ROROFI-461764 format. One record per residue (C-alpha): residue in three letters; x, y, z. Coordinates in Angstrom, 1 decimal, always signed. Each point is the difference from the previous one (the first is absolute). Last residue first. Example, Ala and Ser with C-alpha at 12.3 -4.5 7.8 and 13.67 -1.06 7.14 Angstrom:
// ROROFI-461764
resn=SER east=+13.7 north=-1.1 up=+7.1;
resn=ALA east=-1.4 north=-3.4 up=+0.7;
END
This chain:
// ROROFI-461764
resn=ASN east=-7.8 north=+40.1 up=-12.6;
resn=PRO east=-1.7 north=+1.1 up=-3.2;
resn=GLY east=-3.8 north=+0.1 up=-0.5;
resn=ALA east=-1.5 north=+2.4 up=+2.6;
resn=LEU east=+1.5 north=+2.9 up=-1.9;
resn=ALA east=-2.1 north=-0.7 up=-3.1;
resn=GLN east=-3.3 north=-0.2 up=+2.0;
resn=ILE east=+0.8 north=+3.2 up=+1.9;
resn=THR east=+0.8 north=+1.7 up=-3.3;
resn=ALA east=-3.3 north=-1.0 up=-1.7;
resn=GLN east=-2.1 north=+1.2 up=+2.8;
resn=SER east=+1.9 north=+3.2 up=+0.5;
resn=LEU east=-0.1 north=+0.9 up=-3.7;
resn=SER east=-3.8 north=-0.2 up=+0.0;
resn=ALA east=-0.2 north=+2.2 up=+3.0;
resn=PHE east=+2.5 north=+2.4 up=-1.6;
resn=ALA east=-2.0 north=+0.3 up=-3.1;
resn=ASP east=-3.2 north=+0.6 up=+2.0;
resn=SER east=+1.7 north=+2.8 up=+1.9;
resn=ASP east=+1.8 north=+0.6 up=+3.3;
resn=TYR east=+2.8 north=+2.2 up=+1.1;
resn=ARG east=+0.3 north=+1.0 up=+3.7;
resn=GLU east=+3.5 north=-1.5 up=+0.4;
resn=ILE east=+1.2 north=+2.3 up=-2.8;
resn=ASP east=-0.1 north=+3.0 up=+2.4;
resn=GLY east=+3.3 north=+1.8 up=-0.5;
resn=GLN east=-1.9 north=+3.0 up=-1.4;
resn=ASP east=+1.7 north=-0.3 up=-3.4;
resn=CYS east=-0.7 north=-3.7 up=+0.0;
resn=LEU east=-3.7 north=+0.6 up=+0.9;
resn=ARG east=-0.5 north=+2.5 up=-2.8;
resn=ALA east=+1.8 north=-2.1 up=-2.6;
resn=VAL east=-2.1 north=-3.0 up=+0.9;
resn=GLU east=-3.2 north=+2.1 up=-0.1;
resn=PRO east=+0.8 north=+1.2 up=-3.5;
resn=ASP east=-0.3 north=-3.7 up=-1.2;
resn=ILE east=+1.6 north=-1.2 up=-3.1;
resn=PRO east=-1.4 north=-3.5 up=+0.1;
resn=LEU east=+1.5 north=-3.2 up=+1.5;
resn=GLN east=-0.3 north=-3.2 up=-1.9;
resn=GLY east=+0.2 north=-3.2 up=+2.1;
resn=LEU east=+1.7 north=-3.2 up=+0.9;
resn=LEU east=+0.7 north=-1.2 up=-3.6;
resn=PRO east=+1.1 north=-3.5 up=+0.7;
resn=ALA east=+3.5 north=-1.4 up=-0.7;
resn=LYS east=+1.8 north=-1.5 up=-3.0;
resn=ALA east=+1.9 north=+3.3 up=-0.2;
resn=ALA east=-0.5 north=+0.3 up=-3.8;
resn=ARG east=-3.6 north=-1.2 up=+0.3;
resn=ALA east=-0.7 north=+2.5 up=+2.8;
resn=MET east=+1.6 north=+2.8 up=-2.0;
resn=GLU east=-2.2 north=-0.8 up=-3.0;
resn=GLU east=-3.1 north=-0.1 up=+2.2;
resn=GLY east=+0.7 north=+3.3 up=+1.5;
resn=GLN east=+1.2 north=+2.0 up=-3.0;
resn=SER east=-3.1 north=+2.2 up=+0.1;
resn=ARG east=-0.6 north=+2.3 up=-3.0;
resn=GLY east=+1.7 north=+3.3 up=-0.2;
resn=PHE east=+1.4 north=+2.4 up=+2.6;
resn=ILE east=-3.3 north=+2.0 up=+0.5;
resn=GLU east=-2.2 north=-3.1 up=+0.0;
resn=ILE east=-3.3 north=+1.8 up=+0.8;
resn=LYS east=-2.5 north=-1.8 up=+2.3;
resn=LYS east=-3.5 north=+1.3 up=-0.4;
resn=ASP east=-2.9 north=+0.8 up=+2.3;
resn=ILE east=-0.6 north=+3.4 up=-1.7;
resn=GLU east=+0.2 north=+2.2 up=+3.1;
resn=PRO east=+2.0 north=-2.8 up=+1.8;
resn=VAL east=+3.0 north=+0.4 up=-2.2;
resn=TYR east=+2.3 north=-3.0 up=+0.7;
resn=LEU east=+3.6 north=+0.4 up=-1.1;
resn=TYR east=+1.7 north=-3.2 up=-1.2;
resn=SER east=+2.8 north=-2.4 up=+0.7;
resn=MET east=+2.1 north=+2.4 up=+2.0;
resn=ASN east=+1.5 north=-3.1 up=+1.7;
resn=GLU east=-0.1 north=-3.5 up=-1.4;
resn=ILE east=+0.8 north=-2.5 up=+2.6;
resn=VAL east=+1.8 north=-3.3 up=-0.6;
resn=GLY east=+0.0 north=-3.2 up=+2.0;
resn=LEU east=+1.9 north=-2.2 up=+2.5;
resn=ILE east=+3.1 north=-0.3 up=-2.1;
resn=ALA east=+2.1 north=-2.6 up=+1.8;
resn=LYS east=+3.7 north=+0.8 up=+0.2;
resn=ASP east=+2.2 north=-2.5 up=-1.8;
resn=MET east=+2.7 north=+2.7 up=-0.8;
resn=LYS east=-0.5 north=-0.4 up=-3.7;
resn=GLN east=-3.8 north=+0.3 up=+0.4;
resn=ALA east=+0.4 north=+3.2 up=+2.0;
resn=MET east=+2.3 north=+1.5 up=-2.6;
resn=ASN east=-2.3 north=-1.1 up=-2.9;
resn=VAL east=-2.9 north=+1.7 up=+1.6;
resn=ALA east=+2.0 north=+3.2 up=+0.6;
resn=LYS east=+1.0 north=-0.1 up=-3.7;
resn=LYS east=-3.7 north=-0.4 up=-0.9;
resn=VAL east=-0.5 north=+3.3 up=+1.8;
resn=ILE east=+2.0 north=+1.7 up=-2.7;
resn=MET east=-2.3 north=-1.2 up=-2.8;
resn=ALA east=-3.1 north=+0.8 up=+2.0;
resn=THR east=+1.2 north=+3.5 up=+0.7;
resn=LEU east=+0.7 north=+0.7 up=-3.7;
resn=ASP east=-3.4 north=-1.4 up=-1.0;
resn=GLN east=-1.8 north=+2.4 up=+2.4;
resn=PRO east=-2.5 north=-1.7 up=+2.4;
resn=THR east=+1.8 north=+0.6 up=+3.4;
resn=PHE east=+2.1 north=-2.6 up=+1.9;
resn=VAL east=+0.4 north=-1.6 up=+3.4;
resn=ILE east=+1.5 north=-3.5 up=+0.6;
resn=ILE east=-0.7 north=-1.8 up=+3.3;
resn=VAL east=+2.9 north=-2.2 up=+1.1;
resn=GLY east=+0.1 north=-3.0 up=+2.4;
resn=SER east=+1.4 north=-1.5 up=+3.1;
resn=ILE east=+3.2 north=+2.0 up=-0.1;
resn=PRO east=+2.6 north=-1.3 up=+2.4;
resn=PHE east=+1.9 north=+3.3 up=+0.0;
resn=SER east=+3.6 north=+0.7 up=-1.1;
resn=GLN east=+0.0 north=-1.3 up=-3.5;
resn=MET east=-3.3 north=+1.5 up=-1.2;
resn=VAL east=+0.7 north=+3.2 up=+1.9;
resn=THR east=+3.5 north=+0.3 up=-1.5;
resn=LEU east=-1.3 north=-0.6 up=-3.5;
resn=PRO east=-2.6 north=+2.8 up=+0.5;
resn=ALA east=+2.9 north=+2.4 up=+0.9;
resn=ASP east=+2.6 north=-1.1 up=-2.5;
resn=ALA east=-2.0 north=+0.0 up=-3.3;
resn=THR east=-3.4 north=-1.3 up=-1.0;
resn=GLY east=-2.2 north=+3.1 up=-0.2;
resn=PRO east=-1.9 north=+2.0 up=+2.6;
resn=PRO east=+1.1 north=+0.0 up=+3.7;
resn=LEU east=-1.9 north=-2.6 up=+2.0;
resn=ASP east=-2.8 north=+0.8 up=+2.5;
resn=ILE east=+0.4 north=-2.9 up=+2.4;
resn=ILE east=-3.1 north=-1.3 up=+1.8;
resn=LEU east=+0.7 north=-1.9 up=+3.2;
resn=TYR east=-2.9 north=-2.3 up=+0.9;
resn=ASP east=-1.0 north=-2.0 up=+3.1;
resn=LEU east=+2.4 north=+1.9 up=+2.1;
resn=LYS east=+1.8 north=-0.9 up=+3.3;
resn=GLY east=+2.8 north=+2.4 up=+0.8;
resn=TRP east=+0.9 north=+2.6 up=-2.6;
resn=LEU east=+3.2 north=+1.1 up=+1.8;
resn=VAL east=+1.9 north=+1.7 up=-2.8;
resn=ASP east=+3.7 north=-0.9 up=-0.2;
resn=GLU east=+0.1 north=-3.0 up=-2.3;
resn=GLY east=-2.7 north=+0.7 up=-2.6;
resn=PHE east=+0.4 north=+3.8 up=-0.1;
resn=GLN east=+3.8 north=-0.7 up=+0.1;
resn=LYS east=-0.2 north=-1.9 up=-3.3;
resn=ILE east=-1.7 north=+2.9 up=-1.7;
resn=THR east=+2.7 north=+2.3 up=+1.3;
resn=ASN east=+2.7 north=-2.3 up=-1.4;
resn=SER east=-1.6 north=+0.0 up=-3.4;
resn=ILE east=-0.3 north=+3.8 up=-0.1;
resn=LEU east=+3.7 north=+0.4 up=+1.0;
resn=PRO east=+1.0 north=-2.5 up=-2.7;
resn=GLY east=-2.1 north=+1.8 up=-2.7;
resn=ARG east=+1.4 north=+3.5 up=+0.4;
resn=TRP east=-1.8 north=+2.5 up=+2.2;
resn=VAL east=-1.6 north=+3.4 up=-0.5;
resn=VAL east=-2.9 north=-0.4 up=+2.4;
resn=ALA east=-1.7 north=+3.4 up=-0.5;
resn=ASP east=-1.3 north=+2.0 up=+3.0;
resn=ASP east=-3.7 north=+0.7 up=-0.4;
resn=GLU east=-0.9 north=-1.6 up=+3.3;
resn=GLN east=+2.6 north=+2.0 up=+1.9;
resn=PRO east=+2.6 north=-1.3 up=+2.5;
resn=LEU east=-0.4 north=-3.5 up=-1.6;
resn=LEU east=-0.8 north=-3.1 up=+2.1;
resn=LEU east=-3.8 north=+0.0 up=-0.6;
resn=ASN east=+0.6 north=+0.4 up=-3.7;
resn=ILE east=+2.1 north=-3.2 up=+0.0;
resn=SER east=-3.2 north=-1.8 up=+0.6;
resn=MET east=-1.4 north=-2.4 up=+2.7;
resn=LEU east=-3.6 north=-0.4 up=+0.8;
resn=GLU east=-1.9 north=-2.3 up=+2.4;
resn=ILE east=-3.8 north=+0.1 up=-0.6;
resn=GLY east=-2.1 north=+0.7 up=+3.1;
resn=SER east=-3.0 north=+1.9 up=-1.4;
resn=ARG east=+1.6 north=+3.4 up=+0.7;
resn=SER east=+3.4 north=-1.1 up=-1.4;
resn=LEU east=+2.7 north=-1.4 up=+2.3;
resn=VAL east=+3.6 north=+0.9 up=-0.4;
resn=PRO east=+2.6 north=-2.7 up=-0.2;
resn=LEU east=+2.5 north=-0.6 up=+2.8;
resn=ILE east=+3.7 north=+0.1 up=-0.9;
resn=GLY east=+2.8 north=-2.3 up=+1.1;
resn=SER east=+2.9 north=-0.8 up=+2.3;
resn=ASP east=+1.5 north=+3.5 up=+0.3;
resn=SER east=-3.4 north=+1.2 up=+1.3;
resn=GLY east=-3.5 north=+0.6 up=-1.3;
resn=THR east=-2.5 north=+2.7 up=-0.9;
resn=PRO east=-1.5 north=+0.7 up=-3.4;
resn=ARG east=-0.5 north=+3.7 up=-1.0;
resn=GLU east=-3.4 north=+1.6 up=+0.0;
resn=THR east=-1.4 north=+1.1 up=-3.4;
resn=ILE east=-2.7 north=-2.6 up=-0.8;
resn=GLY east=-3.0 north=+1.3 up=-2.0;
resn=PHE east=-0.7 north=-3.5 up=-1.4;
resn=MET east=+0.4 north=+1.0 up=-3.6;
resn=LYS east=+3.0 north=+2.2 up=+0.8;
resn=PRO east=+1.7 north=-2.9 up=+1.9;
resn=ILE east=-0.4 north=-2.3 up=-3.0;
resn=SER east=+1.5 north=+2.4 up=-2.6;
resn=PRO east=+3.7 north=-1.0 up=-0.2;
resn=GLY east=+1.5 north=+0.8 up=-3.5;
resn=THR east=+3.8 north=-0.6 up=+0.3;
resn=LEU east=-0.3 north=-2.6 up=+2.7;
resn=ASP east=-2.8 north=-2.1 up=-1.5;
resn=ALA east=+0.3 north=-2.7 up=+2.7;
resn=ASP east=-3.0 north=+1.4 up=+1.9;
resn=LEU east=-0.5 north=-2.9 up=+2.4;
resn=ILE east=-3.7 north=-0.3 up=+1.0;
resn=GLY east=-1.2 north=-2.0 up=+3.0;
resn=THR east=-3.1 north=-2.1 up=+0.8;
resn=GLU east=-1.6 north=-1.8 up=+2.9;
resn=PHE east=-3.1 north=-1.5 up=-1.7;
resn=GLY east=-3.5 north=+1.0 up=+1.2;
resn=GLN east=-1.7 north=+0.1 up=-3.4;
resn=ARG east=+0.2 north=+3.8 up=+0.1;
resn=LYS east=+3.8 north=-0.3 up=+0.4;
resn=LEU east=+0.2 north=-2.1 up=-3.1;
resn=LEU east=-2.1 north=+2.5 up=-2.0;
resn=ILE east=+2.3 north=+2.8 up=+1.2;
resn=ALA east=+3.2 north=-1.8 up=-0.8;
resn=THR east=-1.2 north=-0.7 up=-3.5;
resn=LEU east=-1.2 north=+3.6 up=-0.4;
resn=ALA east=+3.5 north=+1.3 up=+1.0;
resn=ALA east=+1.8 north=-2.3 up=-2.4;
resn=VAL east=-2.5 north=+0.9 up=-2.8;
resn=LEU east=+0.7 north=+3.7 up=+0.6;
resn=SER east=+3.7 north=-0.6 up=+0.0;
resn=LYS east=-0.2 north=-1.8 up=-3.4;
resn=GLY east=-2.1 north=+2.7 up=-1.5;
resn=VAL east=+1.2 north=-0.2 up=-3.6;
resn=GLY east=+2.5 north=+2.9 up=+0.2;
resn=GLY east=+3.2 north=-2.1 up=+0.0;
resn=LYS east=+0.9 north=-2.8 up=-2.3;
resn=GLY east=+0.1 north=-3.8 up=-0.1;
resn=SER east=-2.4 north=-0.4 up=+3.0;
resn=MET east=+0.1 north=-1.8 up=+3.3;
resn=ILE east=-1.8 north=-0.4 up=+3.3;
resn=ALA east=+1.9 north=-2.6 up=+2.0;
resn=VAL east=-1.8 north=-2.2 up=+2.5;
resn=ILE east=+1.6 north=-1.4 up=+3.1;
resn=LYS east=-1.9 north=-2.6 up=+1.9;
resn=SER east=+0.1 north=-1.4 up=+3.6;
resn=ILE east=+2.3 north=+2.6 up=+1.5;
resn=LYS east=+1.7 north=-1.0 up=+3.2;
resn=ASN east=+2.7 north=+2.6 up=+0.9;
resn=LEU east=+1.9 north=-0.8 up=+3.1;
resn=ASP east=+3.3 north=-1.2 up=-1.5;
resn=ALA east=+0.1 north=+2.8 up=-2.6;
resn=PRO east=-0.6 north=+2.5 up=+2.8;
resn=LYS east=+3.3 north=-1.0 up=+1.6;
resn=ALA east=+0.0 north=-1.1 up=+3.7;
resn=GLU east=+1.6 north=+1.1 up=+3.2;
resn=THR east=-1.8 north=-1.2 up=+3.1;
resn=PHE east=-2.1 north=+2.2 up=+2.4;
resn=LYS east=-1.0 north=-0.8 up=+3.5;
resn=VAL east=-3.3 north=+0.2 up=+1.9;
resn=GLU east=-0.5 north=-1.4 up=+3.5;
resn=VAL east=-3.5 north=-0.2 up=+1.5;
resn=GLY east=-0.9 north=-0.7 up=+3.6;
resn=ASN east=-3.0 north=-1.1 up=+2.0;
resn=VAL east=-2.3 north=-1.4 up=-2.8;
resn=GLY east=-2.8 north=-2.1 up=+1.4;
resn=PRO east=-2.7 north=+1.9 up=-1.9;
resn=LEU east=+1.2 north=+2.3 up=-2.7;
resn=LYS east=+0.7 north=+3.6 up=+1.0;
resn=GLY east=+3.7 north=-0.4 up=+0.0;
resn=ILE east=-0.1 north=-0.9 up=-3.7;
resn=ILE east=-1.2 north=+3.4 up=-1.0;
resn=GLU east=+2.2 north=+2.0 up=+2.4;
resn=ARG east=+3.2 north=-2.1 up=-0.7;
resn=ALA east=-0.6 north=+0.3 up=-3.7;
resn=SER east=-0.4 north=+3.8 up=+0.2;
resn=THR east=+3.3 north=+0.4 up=+1.9;
resn=GLY east=+1.9 north=-2.2 up=-2.4;
resn=LEU east=-1.6 north=+1.7 up=-3.0;
resn=TRP east=+0.9 north=+3.4 up=+1.2;
resn=GLU east=+3.6 north=-1.0 up=+0.7;
resn=GLN east=+0.3 north=-1.6 up=-3.4;
resn=THR east=-1.4 north=+3.0 up=-1.7;
resn=GLY east=+2.4 north=+2.3 up=+1.8;
resn=LYS east=+3.0 north=-2.3 up=-0.9;
resn=ASN east=-0.8 north=+0.0 up=-3.7;
resn=LEU east=-2.0 north=-2.9 up=-1.5;
resn=ALA east=+0.7 north=-1.1 up=-3.6;
resn=ALA east=+0.8 north=-3.6 up=+1.2;
resn=SER east=-0.1 north=-0.3 up=+3.8;
resn=ALA east=-1.6 north=-3.4 up=+0.2;
resn=LEU east=-2.2 north=-0.6 up=+3.0;
resn=ASN east=+0.6 north=-2.7 up=+2.7;
resn=ILE east=-2.7 north=-0.2 up=+2.7;
resn=LYS east=+0.4 north=-1.5 up=+3.4;
resn=VAL east=-3.0 north=-0.6 up=+2.2;
resn=GLU east=+0.1 north=-0.8 up=+3.7;
resn=GLN east=-2.9 north=-1.4 up=+2.0;
resn=GLY east=+1.4 north=-3.5 up=-0.1;
resn=SER east=+2.5 north=+0.0 up=-2.9;
resn=LEU east=-1.4 north=+0.9 up=-3.3;
resn=SER east=+2.0 north=+0.6 up=-3.2;
resn=ILE east=-0.8 north=+2.1 up=-3.1;
resn=GLU east=+2.4 north=+0.1 up=-2.9;
resn=ARG east=+0.8 north=+2.0 up=-3.1;
resn=VAL east=-2.9 north=+2.6 up=-0.1;
resn=LEU east=+1.0 north=+2.5 up=-2.6;
resn=ASN east=-2.1 north=-1.4 up=-2.9;
resn=LEU east=-1.1 north=+3.5 up=-1.1;
resn=GLY east=-3.6 north=-1.0 up=+0.4;
resn=ASN east=+0.7 north=-1.6 up=+3.4;
resn=VAL east=+1.8 north=+3.2 up=+1.2;
resn=SER east=-3.2 north=+1.8 up=-1.0;
resn=ARG east=-0.1 north=+2.4 up=-2.9;
resn=MET east=+0.1 north=+3.7 up=+0.5;
resn=VAL east=+2.9 north=+0.7 up=-2.4;
resn=GLY east=+1.6 north=+2.9 up=+1.9;
resn=PRO east=-0.6 north=-1.4 up=+3.5;
resn=VAL east=-0.3 north=-3.8 up=+0.2;
resn=MET east=-3.4 north=-0.9 up=+1.3;
resn=LEU east=-0.5 north=-2.3 up=+2.9;
resn=LYS east=-3.7 north=-1.1 up=-0.1;
resn=GLU east=+0.9 north=-3.2 up=-1.8;
resn=LEU east=+2.3 north=-0.7 up=+3.0;
resn=SER east=-3.1 north=-1.0 up=+1.9;
resn=GLU east=-0.9 north=-2.7 up=-2.4;
resn=ARG east=+3.6 north=-1.3 up=+0.3;
resn=ILE east=-0.3 north=-0.1 up=+3.7;
resn=GLN east=-3.3 north=-1.8 up=-0.1;
resn=GLU east=+1.5 north=-2.6 up=-2.3;
resn=GLU east=+3.0 north=-0.4 up=+2.3;
resn=SER east=-2.5 north=-0.8 up=+2.8;
resn=ALA east=-0.8 north=+2.3 up=+3.0;
resn=MET east=+0.5 north=-1.5 up=+3.5;
END
């Protein structure tokens, strides 16, 4: 007779349509019981419509029925809320004091570097009025789900994504909402999306220190914050407000990243500081956190984002950022 461990290993092959993660990865397996040659499997129905439940039940019976000593498989579904099933080890917020500094890019690159290291990773695009994550990853399909929850969309490399843009009729539709509605939607992305088991959830915060970022800080168990800024004096002054907000809310600042730090001209082998001298060390001191990296103005980044192919990006600066970021993220529990 097959053991429970063998049954769980076999269920790793059972992929949930729409998100294409296993029932194990989405933490849907509630109970497995063995009685003689009979196997009973209890799966959570959260975010699964009736058609998906029927397909999973049939597929589970086929997969488990092939195991040695199994002469019958019963699969039933139990109601559950996504919030009760989600098991996320660390939630990291990517934050800035103002828009236009490349916060979403840093959120995307952080998720990409984590995925390349073998971590199960997701991105929550909480910037509801300026969502850009789906465009960077070339995602246009709408999420699936049911009355009990929503399934995230999977990127090409296997990063789970959720953004308001994936729920709008057209990607260029404006989200003209007042603060309370935006705050409630952000909360729903945490409670109603079935993230399943993740090592890291990266949250792309809205810019500033008002209602929306405050809602994220209060509604999610944030493990730490990464601050993004550009070299201009004005930006540095505003970003210090974000640093102060994180510190007042007792959120650990894992590090700071300076974006658009310079333009490298290979023909003359020179770095040109287009937006002024670097503020990296100054911002690191203000945040009392390490400077994780300095990203250049890179035309390749713009090209890949426009093509929805950011997962292909690589560079020396990104490799250096990856090493420092992985080390910083390994710190907080």
